[in-house]
C-alpha positions as CSV (number, residue, x, y, z in Angstrom):
1,M,0.0,0.0,0.0
2,D,1.2,3.5,-0.8
3,I,1.2,6.0,2.0
4,H,1.8,9.7,1.1
5,V,2.9,12.2,3.8
6,T,2.2,15.9,3.1
7,I,3.1,19.0,5.1
8,D,1.1,22.2,4.8
9,P,3.6,25.0,4.3
10,E,1.7,27.5,6.4
11,Q,-0.9,25.9,8.7
12,S,0.0,24.5,12.1
13,T,-1.8,22.6,14.9
14,A,-2.7,24.0,18.3
15,H,0.5,22.4,19.7
16,E,2.9,24.3,17.4
17,F,3.5,21.5,15.0
18,A,3.1,21.7,11.2
19,C,-0.1,20.2,9.8
20,V,1.3,16.8,8.7
21,R,-1.2,14.5,7.0
22,L,-1.0,10.8,6.2
23,R,-3.0,9.3,3.4
24,A,-3.0,5.5,3.0
25,G,-4.1,4.4,-0.4
26,E,-7.4,6.0,-1.3
27,G,-8.4,6.5,2.3
28,E,-9.2,9.8,4.0
29,P,-6.1,11.7,5.3
30,S,-5.3,11.6,9.0
31,L,-3.7,14.5,10.9
32,L,-0.5,13.8,12.9
33,E,-0.9,15.1,16.4
34,L,2.6,15.9,18.0
35,D,2.7,18.2,20.9
36,C,5.7,20.3,19.9
37,S,4.9,22.9,22.6
38,S,6.1,20.4,25.3
39,L,9.5,20.2,23.5
40,R,10.5,23.9,23.5
41,T,12.0,23.9,27.0
42,F,14.7,21.5,25.8
43,G,16.3,24.1,23.6
44,P,16.2,24.6,19.8
45,V,13.4,22.3,18.6
46,E,14.0,22.2,14.9
47,G,16.9,19.9,14.0
48,P,17.8,16.2,13.4
49,G,16.2,15.1,16.7
50,L,12.8,16.6,15.8
51,E,13.1,15.2,12.2
52,F,13.7,11.7,13.5
53,L,10.8,12.1,16.0
54,Y,8.6,13.2,13.0
55,F,9.8,10.1,11.1
56,A,9.0,7.8,14.0
57,S,5.6,9.5,14.5
58,V,4.7,8.9,10.8
59,V,5.7,5.2,11.2
60,Y,3.5,5.0,14.3
61,G,0.6,6.7,12.5
62,I,0.9,4.3,9.5
63,D,0.9,1.3,11.9
64,K,-2.4,2.6,13.2
65,L,-4.0,3.5,9.9
66,V,-3.3,0.3,7.8
67,P,-5.2,-2.7,9.2
68,R,-3.2,-6.0,9.2
69,G,-6.4,-7.7,8.0
70,L,-5.7,-6.3,4.5
71,A,-2.5,-8.4,4.2
72,D,-2.7,-11.8,2.5
73,D,-1.6,-13.5,5.8
74,N,-3.6,-11.1,8.0
75,W,-0.3,-9.7,9.4
76,T,2.5,-8.8,7.0
77,R,1.7,-5.5,5.2
78,D,3.6,-4.0,2.2
79,L,4.0,-0.3,3.1
80,T,5.5,2.1,0.6
81,V,6.0,5.5,2.3
82,H,6.6,8.8,0.5
83,L,8.1,11.1,3.0
84,P,9.5,14.7,2.8
85,V,12.7,15.2,4.8
86,T,15.4,17.9,5.0
87,S,18.1,15.9,3.3
88,P,16.8,13.1,1.0
89,S,20.3,11.8,0.2
90,Q,21.2,11.4,3.9
91,W,18.0,9.5,4.6
92,T,18.3,7.4,1.5
93,A,21.8,6.4,2.7
94,V,20.3,4.9,5.9
95,A,17.2,3.5,4.3
96,D,18.5,-0.1,4.4
97,D,19.1,0.2,8.2
98,L,15.7,1.8,8.7
99,T,13.9,-0.9,6.7
100,R,15.8,-3.8,8.5
101,C,15.0,-2.2,11.8
102,L,11.3,-1.7,11.1
103,N,10.8,-5.0,9.3
104,F,12.2,-6.8,12.4
105,L,10.1,-4.6,14.8
106,S,6.7,-4.7,13.1
107,G,6.9,-7.8,10.8
108,D,6.0,-5.7,7.8
109,R,7.8,-4.9,4.5
110,W,8.7,-1.2,4.6
111,D,9.9,0.8,1.6
112,F,10.8,4.5,1.9
113,H,11.0,7.1,-0.8
114,F,12.3,10.5,0.4
115,S,11.7,13.9,-1.1
116,R,12.9,17.3,0.0
117,R,11.1,19.1,2.8
118,E,11.1,22.8,2.2
119,C,9.1,24.0,5.3
120,T,9.7,23.8,9.0
121,L,8.0,21.3,11.4
122,F,8.1,23.5,14.5
123,R,5.7,26.4,14.2
124,P,5.9,28.4,17.5
125,K,3.0,30.7,18.3
126,K,3.7,34.4,18.1
127,V,4.4,35.9,21.6
128,T,3.2,39.4,22.2
129,T,4.9,39.9,25.5
130,R,8.6,39.6,26.3
131,R,9.7,36.3,27.9
132,T,12.7,35.7,30.1
133,L,14.2,32.4,29.0
134,I,15.4,30.3,31.9
135,A,18.1,27.8,31.2
136,P,17.0,24.2,32.0
137,P,18.8,22.5,34.9
138,K,21.9,20.5,33.8
139,T,21.2,16.8,33.2
140,S,23.6,13.9,32.6
141,A,21.4,11.3,31.0
142,V,18.0,10.6,29.5
143,C,15.8,7.6,30.5
144,L,12.6,6.3,28.9
145,F,9.9,6.3,31.6
146,S,6.7,4.4,30.6
147,G,5.1,4.0,34.0
148,G,6.2,0.4,34.1
149,L,8.3,-1.4,36.7
150,D,11.5,-1.8,34.5
151,S,11.8,1.9,33.5
152,L,11.2,2.8,37.2
153,I,14.0,0.5,38.3
154,G,16.3,1.9,35.6
155,A,15.7,5.4,36.8
156,I,16.1,4.6,40.5
157,D,19.4,2.7,39.8
158,W,20.8,5.6,37.8
159,L,19.9,8.2,40.4
160,E,21.4,6.1,43.2
161,F,24.6,5.3,41.3
162,N,25.1,8.9,40.0
163,A,24.7,10.8,43.3
164,G,24.1,14.5,42.8
165,E,23.5,14.3,39.0
166,N,20.2,15.0,37.3
167,L,18.2,12.6,35.1
168,T,15.6,13.5,32.4
169,L,12.7,11.1,32.2
170,V,10.8,10.8,28.9
171,G,7.2,9.6,28.6
172,H,4.9,9.3,25.7
173,H,1.1,8.9,25.6
174,D,-1.4,8.7,22.8
175,P,-4.3,11.1,23.4
176,K,-6.7,8.2,22.5
177,V,-5.0,6.0,25.2
178,P,-4.9,7.9,28.5
179,G,-3.6,5.1,30.8
180,P,0.2,5.6,30.4
181,S,0.0,9.3,31.2
182,G,-1.7,8.5,34.6
183,D,0.8,5.7,35.3
184,Q,3.8,8.1,34.8
185,D,2.2,10.9,36.9
186,R,1.6,8.5,39.9
187,L,5.2,7.4,39.9
188,L,6.6,10.9,39.4
189,E,4.6,12.2,42.3
190,I,6.7,10.0,44.7
191,L,10.0,9.8,42.7
192,R,10.6,13.6,42.4
193,P,10.6,14.4,46.2
194,A,12.5,11.1,46.9
195,Y,15.5,12.5,44.9
196,R,15.1,16.2,45.8
197,D,13.9,17.2,42.3
198,R,16.9,15.7,40.5
199,T,14.5,14.4,37.9
200,R,13.0,16.4,35.0
201,A,10.1,15.0,33.0
202,L,9.2,15.3,29.3
203,Q,5.8,13.9,28.7
204,T,4.5,14.3,25.2
205,R,1.2,13.5,23.4
206,I,1.6,11.9,20.0
207,G,-1.2,10.4,18.0
208,M,-3.5,10.6,15.0
209,D,-6.8,12.2,14.2
210,P,-8.7,10.1,13.1
211,P,-6.7,7.5,15.1
212,G,-7.1,4.4,12.9
213,D,-8.3,1.0,13.9
214,E,-5.3,-1.2,14.0
215,I,-4.4,-2.2,17.6
216,T,-1.3,-4.4,17.4
217,L,1.0,-1.3,17.3
218,R,4.4,-2.9,17.1
219,S,5.9,0.5,16.2
220,R,5.3,2.1,19.6
221,S,8.9,1.3,20.5
222,I,10.5,3.4,17.8
223,L,8.2,6.4,18.6
224,F,9.1,6.1,22.3
225,I,12.8,5.9,21.5
226,A,12.6,8.8,19.1
227,L,11.2,11.0,21.8
228,G,14.2,10.0,24.0
229,V,16.5,10.7,21.1
230,F,15.1,14.2,20.7
231,A,15.6,14.9,24.4
232,A,19.1,13.4,24.5
233,A,20.2,15.3,21.4
234,S,18.7,18.6,22.6
235,L,20.5,18.3,25.9
236,G,24.0,17.7,24.4
237,N,24.0,14.2,22.9
238,L,23.5,12.5,26.3
239,P,23.3,8.7,26.8
240,L,19.8,7.3,26.3
241,L,18.7,4.6,28.8
242,I,16.1,2.1,27.7
243,P,15.6,-0.1,30.8
244,E,14.0,-3.4,29.8
245,N,14.7,-6.7,31.6
246,G,16.5,-9.3,29.3
247,T,13.6,-11.7,29.2
248,I,11.2,-9.2,27.7
249,A,13.9,-7.6,25.5
250,L,14.7,-11.0,24.0
251,N,11.0,-12.2,24.1
252,V,11.7,-15.8,23.3
253,P,8.7,-17.3,21.4
254,L,6.9,-19.6,23.8
255,T,5.2,-21.4,20.9
256,P,5.9,-21.7,17.1
257,S,2.9,-19.4,16.4
258,R,4.6,-16.6,18.4
259,R,7.8,-16.5,16.4
260,G,8.7,-13.4,14.4
261,S,7.0,-10.1,15.2
262,C,4.0,-11.9,16.7
263,S,6.0,-11.4,19.9
264,T,7.0,-7.8,20.6
265,R,10.6,-6.8,20.0
266,T,10.7,-3.4,21.7
267,A,14.2,-3.7,23.1
268,H,15.6,-6.7,21.3
269,P,19.5,-6.3,20.9
270,Y,19.3,-6.7,17.1
271,Y,16.6,-4.0,16.8
272,L,18.5,-1.6,19.0
273,S,21.9,-2.1,17.3
274,T,20.3,-1.6,13.8
275,L,18.5,1.5,15.1
276,Q,21.8,2.8,16.5
277,S,23.4,2.4,13.1
278,A,20.6,4.4,11.4
279,L,21.0,7.2,14.0
280,S,24.7,7.4,13.4
281,G,24.1,7.7,9.6
282,L,21.7,10.6,10.3
283,G,24.3,12.5,12.3
284,I,22.7,11.8,15.7
285,P,25.4,10.5,18.0
286,I,23.2,9.2,20.7
287,R,24.4,6.1,22.6
288,I,21.5,3.7,23.4
289,E,21.9,1.6,26.5
290,N,19.8,-1.1,28.2
291,P,21.0,-1.3,31.8
292,L,18.8,-4.3,32.6
293,G,19.5,-6.4,29.4
294,R,21.3,-9.2,31.3
295,K,18.8,-9.4,34.2
296,T,15.5,-11.2,34.7
297,K,12.7,-9.1,36.0
298,G,13.1,-10.7,39.4
299,E,16.8,-9.8,39.4
300,A,16.0,-6.3,38.4
301,V,13.7,-5.9,41.4
302,S,15.8,-7.7,43.9
303,Q,19.0,-5.8,42.9
304,C,17.4,-2.4,42.7
305,L,19.7,0.1,44.5
306,N,16.9,1.6,46.6
307,Q,14.8,-1.3,48.0
308,D,12.7,0.9,50.3
309,L,11.6,3.1,47.4
310,I,11.0,0.2,44.9
311,R,8.8,-1.5,47.5
312,R,6.7,1.6,47.8
313,L,6.4,2.3,44.1
314,A,6.1,-1.2,42.6
315,P,2.4,-1.5,43.4
316,V,1.8,1.9,41.7
317,S,3.5,0.8,38.5
318,A,1.8,-0.9,35.5
319,S,3.3,-3.7,33.4
320,C,0.2,-5.0,31.6
321,A,0.1,-5.5,27.8
322,K,-3.7,-5.6,27.8
323,R,-4.7,-2.6,29.9
324,G,-8.4,-1.7,29.6
325,H,-9.5,-5.0,28.1
326,T,-11.5,-5.8,31.2
327,F,-14.5,-7.6,29.6
328,T,-13.3,-11.0,30.8
329,W,-11.5,-9.9,34.0
330,V,-12.7,-11.3,37.3
331,N,-11.5,-8.2,39.1
332,K,-12.4,-5.4,36.8
333,S,-10.9,-2.6,39.0
334,A,-7.4,-4.1,38.9
335,L,-4.6,-2.2,37.3
336,N,-2.9,-5.2,35.6
337,C,-4.7,-8.1,33.9
338,G,-2.5,-10.8,35.5
339,R,-2.5,-13.2,32.6
340,C,-0.5,-11.6,29.8
341,M,3.2,-12.5,29.7
342,P,4.4,-9.1,31.0
343,C,2.0,-9.5,34.0
344,I,3.2,-13.1,34.6
345,Y,6.9,-12.1,34.6
346,R,6.0,-9.2,36.8
347,R,4.2,-11.3,39.4
348,A,7.0,-13.9,39.5
349,A,9.5,-11.1,40.0
350,L,7.5,-9.5,42.9
351,H,6.9,-13.0,44.4
352,A,10.6,-13.6,44.6
353,V,11.0,-10.6,46.9
354,G,7.9,-11.0,48.9
355,L,5.8,-8.4,47.2
356,D,3.2,-10.5,45.4
357,T,0.2,-8.8,47.1
358,E,-1.4,-7.2,44.1
359,V,-5.0,-8.0,43.0
360,Y,-4.9,-8.8,39.3
361,G,-7.7,-8.9,36.7
362,A,-7.4,-12.7,36.9
363,D,-5.3,-14.9,39.2
364,V,-3.4,-17.4,37.1
365,C,-2.5,-19.4,40.2
366,T,-6.0,-20.1,41.5
367,G,-7.8,-21.2,38.4
368,E,-9.4,-17.9,37.5
369,V,-7.8,-18.3,34.0
370,D,-9.5,-21.4,32.4
371,L,-6.8,-23.2,30.5
372,D,-9.4,-25.4,28.8
373,D,-11.5,-22.6,27.3
374,T,-10.5,-22.6,23.7
375,E,-13.2,-20.2,22.6
376,L,-11.5,-17.1,24.2
377,D,-8.1,-15.6,23.4
378,A,-7.7,-14.5,27.1
379,P,-6.0,-17.7,28.4
380,N,-3.6,-17.9,25.4
381,D,-0.6,-16.4,27.0
382,F,-0.8,-18.5,30.2
383,R,-1.5,-21.6,28.1
384,A,1.7,-20.9,26.0
385,C,3.6,-20.2,29.2
386,I,2.6,-23.5,30.8
387,S,3.5,-25.4,27.7
388,F,6.9,-23.8,27.5
389,L,7.6,-24.4,31.2
390,R,6.8,-28.1,30.6
391,Q,9.5,-28.4,28.0
392,A,12.2,-27.3,30.5
393,L,14.7,-26.4,27.8
394,P,18.4,-26.4,28.8
395,E,20.5,-23.4,28.0
396,E,21.9,-24.9,24.8
397,Q,18.4,-25.4,23.3
398,M,17.3,-22.0,24.6
399,A,20.2,-20.4,22.7
400,S,19.1,-22.1,19.5
401,L,15.6,-20.9,19.9
402,L,16.8,-17.3,20.5
403,M,18.9,-17.4,17.4
404,A,15.9,-18.6,15.4
405,S,13.8,-15.6,16.5
406,G,16.4,-12.8,16.0
407,R,20.0,-12.3,15.2
408,L,22.3,-12.0,18.3
409,P,26.1,-11.8,18.6
410,L,27.4,-15.4,19.2
411,G,29.6,-14.2,22.1
412,D,26.6,-12.9,23.9
413,L,24.3,-15.9,23.2
414,P,25.1,-18.0,26.4
415,A,24.4,-15.1,28.7
416,Y,21.1,-14.3,26.9
417,A,20.0,-18.0,27.1
418,S,20.9,-18.0,30.8
419,V,18.6,-15.0,31.4
420,V,15.6,-16.7,29.8
421,V,16.2,-20.0,31.7
422,R,16.5,-18.1,35.0
423,A,13.3,-16.2,34.2
424,M,11.4,-19.4,33.6
425,D,12.7,-20.6,37.0
426,E,11.1,-17.5,38.6
427,I,7.7,-18.4,37.1
428,R,8.1,-22.0,38.2
429,Q,8.8,-20.9,41.8
430,L,5.6,-18.7,41.7
431,L,3.5,-21.6,40.5
432,R,5.2,-24.1,42.9
433,D,4.4,-21.9,45.9
434,K,0.9,-20.6,44.8
435,A,-0.7,-22.6,41.9
436,T,-3.2,-25.3,42.1
437,N,-2.1,-28.9,41.7
438,D,-3.6,-29.1,38.3
439,I,-1.6,-26.1,37.0
440,K,1.6,-27.5,38.5
441,R,0.9,-30.8,36.8
442,R,0.4,-29.2,33.4
443,A,3.6,-27.1,33.9
444,G,5.6,-30.2,34.8
445,I,6.3,-28.9,38.3
446,R,6.8,-31.5,41.0
């Protein structure tokens, strides 16, 4: 499908961004909503960082606008994007890295055609009164901050290790999906005073109007990272932290049907290294780091450098991949569903440190998730998890499975395989201590 991106040379949105419209095929155009007004406090807005954020926002918008149901296999879309940029030759030079990165991330076939962008993206409103510009406080690193447990731990660990230095926390939310914004606000309310205002937050709205109907949204990761890249570049090309425990980053496919992009790849090492190469080619010298990449979620929690604070904040964080899908939940007021894989990893991690006190949408240990109900998709994650646990793969076989689902440096493979094996042991311990005998039998737990 051909997608054309057009930029109005004069009109701007209420949030100081050019009117950028995406048109997929013969469909009606959709307006990109990027809150540029939230970016102005980080220094000059127009530049390579904003252009990469614009690129990632377009990718996210296309992901929402083009239904996967139109593809022959109901998943893999052919997406040909016509996009105006400042330097078409520079973007064309990194097109191979960008397509490899996005094909791996979303499971589609992307093809980019770049033309020259003649107009600006940042359109500041005219100011009638004089303003005194106050220099932002000096910061030493930028950390993605989703409202989840891993990014919270990444921020706490950095602040504890780098005493006296400041950290910028970057959050994104879609105006049509309000949950993440509230998650971030709840954590920031406690985190800020705990570190005497050594944190600074950039929380930005980015979405589409109309929003589109596709809900798989594998491209959210590149949008989130692009916002972090903008902040890191604007503040002096600082390191960008993307805290994600190794189990989720690698996201080993639990069943053959989950191979490829059917499992999310938001912080997979191959994806991040390919993206790093593209950024370098665009003249954006940002170093991307995942400080939790060699840890299980349980290890990330138990080794957090401020145990008192993580114990206070863990119950306020959200890890669920299926927020708001409460129709089949037993406890509809819960924050996390309890039965998606991020929730299962989370619960096993908190159980390991004596913090498994949360009420979930459904309790996988007590039989609230019916493993025999094949009519609903809701038990699928837990069924896949149980099946995978029963296999009890040793590290050598786990390494082969990881290589089959994404390229990894051979020298790092044993360490990555060990992370996944240890994560499965954390889930086994949760089930051993709390699950019904039937669930333990199905999982091969004695």
